[in-house]
Every structure is written in structure tokens, then in C-alpha cells.
ZAMARGU-4260 file (C-alpha; in steps of 0.2 Angstrom, whole numbers, plus 5000, padded with zeros to 4 digits):
<rodrens>
0) 5031/4985/5068 | 5022/4999/5076 | 5017/5016/5069 | 5027/5029/5078 | 5027/5048/5076
5) 5035/5060/5088 | 5037/5079/5089 | 5055/5082/5095 | 5070/5093/5092 | 5082/5085/5079
10) 5098/5085/5091 | 5087/5076/5104 | 5081/5064/5092 | 5098/5059/5087 | 5104/5058/5105
15) 5090/5045/5108 | 5095/5036/5092 | 5113/5035/5097 | 5108/5028/5114 | 5096/5015/5108
20) 5100/5010/5091 | 5115/4999/5085 | 5130/5009/5078 | 5126/5005/5060 | 5107/5011/5062
25) 5113/5027/5071 | 5125/5030/5057 | 5111/5029/5044 | 5100/5040/5055 | 5113/5053/5055
30) 5116/5052/5037 | 5097/5054/5034 | 5097/5070/5044 | 5113/5077/5036 | 5105/5074/5018
35) 5089/5081/5023 | 5097/5097/5029 | 5106/5099/5013 | 5091/5095/5002 | 5080/5107/5011
40) 5094/5121/5010 | 5095/5118/4991 | 5076/5119/4990 | 5074/5135/5001 | 5090/5145/4998
45) 5082/5161/5005 | 5079/5152/5021 | 5095/5143/5023 | 5099/5151/5040 | 5081/5146/5046
50) 5085/5128/5040 | 5101/5128/5049 | 5093/5134/5065 | 5079/5121/5063 | 5091/5107/5062
55) 5101/5113/5078 | 5085/5117/5088 | 5084/5107/5104 | 5068/5102/5112 | 5063/5086/5122
60) 5049/5076/5114 | 5033/5086/5117 | 5021/5074/5107 | 5021/5056/5104 | 5008/5045/5095
65) 5010/5027/5093 | 4999/5012/5089 | 5001/4994/5086 | 4996/4995/5067 | 5010/4998/5055
70) 4999/5004/5041 | 4989/5016/5053 | 4989/5030/5040 | 4984/5019/5025 | 4966/5022/5027
75) 4969/5041/5027 | 4979/5040/5011 | 4965/5030/5003 | 4951/5041/5008 | 4961/5057/5003
80) 4964/5051/4986 | 4946/5043/4984 | 4939/5061/4987 | 4950/5066/4972 | 4945/5052/4961
85) 4961/5043/4962 | 4972/5031/4973 | 4988/5032/4982 | 4996/5020/4970 | 4991/5032/4955
90) 4998/5047/4964 | 5015/5039/4968 | 5018/5029/4952 | 5009/5040/4939 | 5009/5058/4947
95) 4990/5058/4948 | 4983/5074/4955 | 4978/5075/4973 | 4974/5090/4985 | 4982/5079/4999
100) 5000/5077/4991 | 5010/5080/5007 | 4999/5068/5017 | 4999/5054/5004 | 5018/5055/5000
105) 5022/5052/5019 | 5020/5034/5015 | 5022/5020/5028 | 5041/5020/5029 | 5051/5033/5038
110) 5048/5052/5034 | 5048/5069/5041 | 5036/5083/5042 | 5045/5100/5043 | 5039/5118/5047
115) 5042/5125/5030 | 5031/5129/5016 | 5034/5120/4999 | 5020/5113/4988 | 5028/5096/4983
120) 5036/5084/4995 | 5055/5082/4993 | 5064/5066/4990 | 5080/5064/4999 | 5093/5052/4992
125) 5104/5044/5004 | 5120/5033/5000 | 5118/5015/5004 | 5099/5016/5004 | 5087/5010/4991
130) 5072/5021/4994 | 5072/5040/4997 | 5068/5049/5013 | 5053/5060/5011 | 5052/5078/5018
135) 5034/5085/5018 | 5028/5102/5022 | 5019/5104/5039 | 5012/5121/5033 | 5004/5112/5018
140) 4999/5097/5028 | 4989/5107/5041 | 4979/5114/5026 | 4976/5097/5018 | 4971/5090/5035
145) 4958/5104/5038 | 4951/5101/5020 | 4949/5082/5023 | 4941/5086/5040 | 4926/5094/5030
150) 4923/5076/5025 | 4926/5066/5041 | 4920/5079/5054 | 4932/5074/5068 | 4926/5086/5081
155) 4907/5084/5077 | 4908/5065/5077 | 4921/5061/5091 | 4919/5076/5102 | 4937/5081/5101
160) 4947/5091/5088 | 4964/5082/5091 | 4971/5069/5102 | 4981/5072/5118 | 5000/5075/5116
165) 5005/5058/5121 | 4995/5043/5115 | 4998/5024/5113 | 4985/5013/5106 | 4985/4994/5108
170) 4976/4983/5095 | 4964/4979/5109 | 4960/4998/5111 | 4958/5000/5093 | 4946/4985/5092
175) 4935/4993/5105 | 4934/5009/5095 | 4930/4999/5079 | 4916/4989/5088 | 4908/5005/5096
180) 4909/5016/5080 | 4908/5004/5066 | 4921/5003/5053 | 4917/5012/5037 | 4927/5021/5024
185) 4930/5036/5035 | 4933/5028/5051 | 4952/5026/5052 | 4954/5041/5040 | 4946/5051/5054
190) 4958/5045/5067 | 4973/5048/5055 | 4967/5066/5053 | 4965/5068/5072 | 4982/5061/5076
195) 4992/5070/5062 | 4984/5087/5065 | 4989/5087/5084 | 5007/5082/5079 | 5008/5094/5065
200) 5001/5109/5074 | 5013/5106/5089 | 5027/5104/5078 | 5023/5121/5068 | 5021/5130/5084
205) 5038/5125/5091 | 5047/5125/5075 | 5053/5107/5076 | 5049/5091/5065 | 5037/5077/5066
210) 5047/5062/5064 | 5038/5046/5058 | 5048/5030/5059 | 5041/5013/5063 | 5059/5007/5067
215) 5058/5018/5083 | 5043/5009/5090 | 5053/5002/5104 | 5064/5018/5107 | 5058/5029/5121
220) 5052/5046/5117 | 5062/5054/5130 | 5076/5050/5143
</rodrens>
């Protein structure tokens, strides 16, 4: 499976899901979004109107990052927790502290980054599904990424602060980067910071989500 993350309005995302996924998978995608809206409204009752508008906001995909590595963000999770003296597993299973909670709890399954401010990511339970759907705060994640950048120094070492809006990395391309730069603890963590920051900042600016879902790897980002 591919790592796939896109910045897009939720109605547009659901339209693409309906066009390209089997009926059962589309029904689950719709159920996820409905449950996510309910959970976010419960968490932020004073922003209920803003939440409703967010889920109705239409916008074609304005940013898409994809690569042929399902666990693309795993090195970032490991580095972020290493800085705090823990591990992703300890954070998830034992509630160990990390300053990168919204980053780490994204996980490698499907999740969504939303343009609202809350400290602890929200678990969304969905009927017919064993594991929860994660909602993470884009506001907090932007801050977490900037803090980690103090360790990995993206712009200083790579010459750019974030990636272009549309990026697709093959395994061959990634291998070339690894060969050119050498692979240490920070290498793919640095790429994770760079990729996520561009997605998150575009999403915050346009008040739409970042949708991460490896099952959308073969679904086009736009019509």
C-alpha cells in the first residue's frame, strides 16, 4: 500500500470516494465522516457552527503527497518520541508523555488532521469497525512540526522549507535520496516534517482537512 495524504474539501473527498470505491467501502467512508463530525461537535460545542461549515466546505484537492512506502511517517514518530525519551508504542499503549502527541497518534492507518485547536487527538468510534478513526489538531501539529524542525533543520540541510503542493515519490526516487544524503536517525523524520508541514499549512489556510488514508493510494486526487 502507498502512503497517501491529500488536502481537500470533505464533500469533494466523498464524491471521489463514491466514484472510485466499492459501495461498501464508500458507505464506511461516509460513516467515518458523519461520526467525525459528531465527535468534533461534542468536543467543541462553542464551535458547532464552524464544525458544520467545515464538513460542508467544498474545495478541489489543492495538495497531494504520495509515496511508495506505507510506513513513510514511522521514522518521524520514532524520532519525535526519541527526543522525548520514549517510543511510539509507549505513547500509544501506556500514555507516555510526548510533545508531539498529534503527530504520533496519526498512526499508519487512516486519520484526519482538522483546522481546530484541541490538545489531545480524538478517537472516533465507528460501528462495524474494530479500530477508531483518529482526528488530530492541525493547529497543534503545526507547532509540533516547527519544534521538531529545530532538531532536523529541514531548510538548512535540504534548501527548502516544505515540498511542492503535489508530490509523488517512487521507491527508486527515495533510494536516490537515501544514497545521496545517507540514512541516519533524522533522514526520513526530516522528510516527514517537510511533507506534513506543507499539507498542514495549506489545510489551515483553506479551512479544510488533511486526509491520510493508504486505501486511497489508487484513487485520483481530482477528477
